[in-house]
C-alpha positions in Angstrom: -5.5 2.2 14.6 -3.5 2.9 11.2 -0.4 0.9 10.8 2.6 1.4 8.4 4.7 -1.9 7.9 7.7 -1.8 6.2 8.8 -4.6 4.5 5.5 -6.7 4.4 5.9 -8.9 1.3 8.5 -10.7 3.4 8.2 -13.8 5.2 7.9 -12.3 9.2 6.0 -8.3 7.9 3.4 -10.5 5.6 2.8 -12.6 9.0 2.8 -9.4 11.0 0.1 -7.7 8.6 -2.0 -10.9 8.7 -2.4 -10.8 12.4 -3.0 -7.2 12.6 -5.7 -7.3 9.7 -7.5 -9.6 11.9 -8.8 -6.5 14.5 -10.9 -4.8 11.6 -10.7 -1.2 13.5 -7.0 -1.7 12.3 -5.9 0.0 8.7 -2.8 -1.6 7.6 -0.2 -0.1 5.1 2.6 -2.4 4.1 5.2 -0.9 1.6 7.8 -3.5 -0.3 10.1 -3.0 -2.8 10.0 -6.6 -4.2 13.3 -6.9 -4.7 14.9 -10.0 -5.3 17.1 -11.0 -2.1 14.5 -13.9 -2.2 11.8 -15.5 -4.2 9.7 -12.3 -6.1 7.2 -15.1 -6.9 6.8 -15.8 -3.2 6.5 -12.1 -1.9 3.6 -11.6 -4.4 1.8 -14.8 -3.3 2.0 -13.4 0.0 1.0 -10.0 -0.9 -2.1 -11.8 -2.9 -3.4 -13.1 0.2 -2.9 -10.0 2.1 -4.6 -7.6 -0.7 -8.1 -9.8 -0.5 -8.7 -8.0 3.1 -10.2 -4.6 2.9 -8.5 -3.4 6.1 -4.8 -3.9 4.0 -3.5 -1.3 1.1 -0.1 -2.2 -0.7 2.8 0.0 -2.0 5.1 -1.1 -4.0 7.7 1.5 -2.9 11.5 1.5 -2.1 12.5 3.4 0.4 16.4 4.0 -0.3 15.0 6.5 -2.8 13.4 9.6 -1.7 11.5 10.5 -4.6 9.0 7.4 -3.9 8.0 9.1 -0.3 5.2 11.5 -3.0 3.5 8.0 -2.9 3.1 8.2 0.7 1.1 11.1 0.7 -2.1 8.8 0.4 -1.1 8.1 4.2 -3.2 10.0 6.9 -2.3 10.1 10.6 -0.5 7.1 10.7 -0.2 5.6 14.7 2.5 3.5 14.1 5.3 1.9 12.3 7.1 -1.0 12.3 10.2 -1.3 10.2 10.8 -5.2 8.7 13.3 -4.2 6.3 16.9 -6.3 5.8 19.6 -4.3 4.6 18.4 -0.7 5.5 20.2 1.8 7.5 18.9 5.4 8.0 19.4 6.9 11.3 15.8 9.0 12.2 14.0 7.1 9.6 10.7 6.7 11.4 11.3 10.0 12.1 11.9 11.1 8.4 9.1 8.9 7.0 6.8 10.6 9.9 7.5 14.1 8.9 7.1 13.3 5.4 3.8 11.8 5.6 2.5 14.5 7.8 3.6 17.5 5.3 2.0 15.9 2.2 -1.2 16.0 4.4 -0.5 19.6 5.6 0.0 20.6 1.9 -2.9 18.4 0.4 -5.1 20.3 2.9 -3.9 23.5 1.7 -4.4 22.9 -2.2 -7.7 21.9 -1.5 -8.9 25.0 0.8 
């Protein structure tokens, strides 16, 4: 299963990622903007642990900036999204993100063929 976790460098997000990657059938994609809401050093330490796993991929992205959605074009067929972002209020966020990922995937295929 392919799972996208937002807020992946936070305490709860990183713990969730660690649990999910224990199942080697899961491919976990983590997103975080690594803001200074609390210790960046602590967040980076958590990411070092996560990045050691083959079935984890991290993207440093601020989802409040729509231009950053392009960085997610590598993601294909995400099965689940878990939002663990503090101070983030978008209506229909899941639909918007899935729509963007699907749009990039379709266009990428069209460019290749």
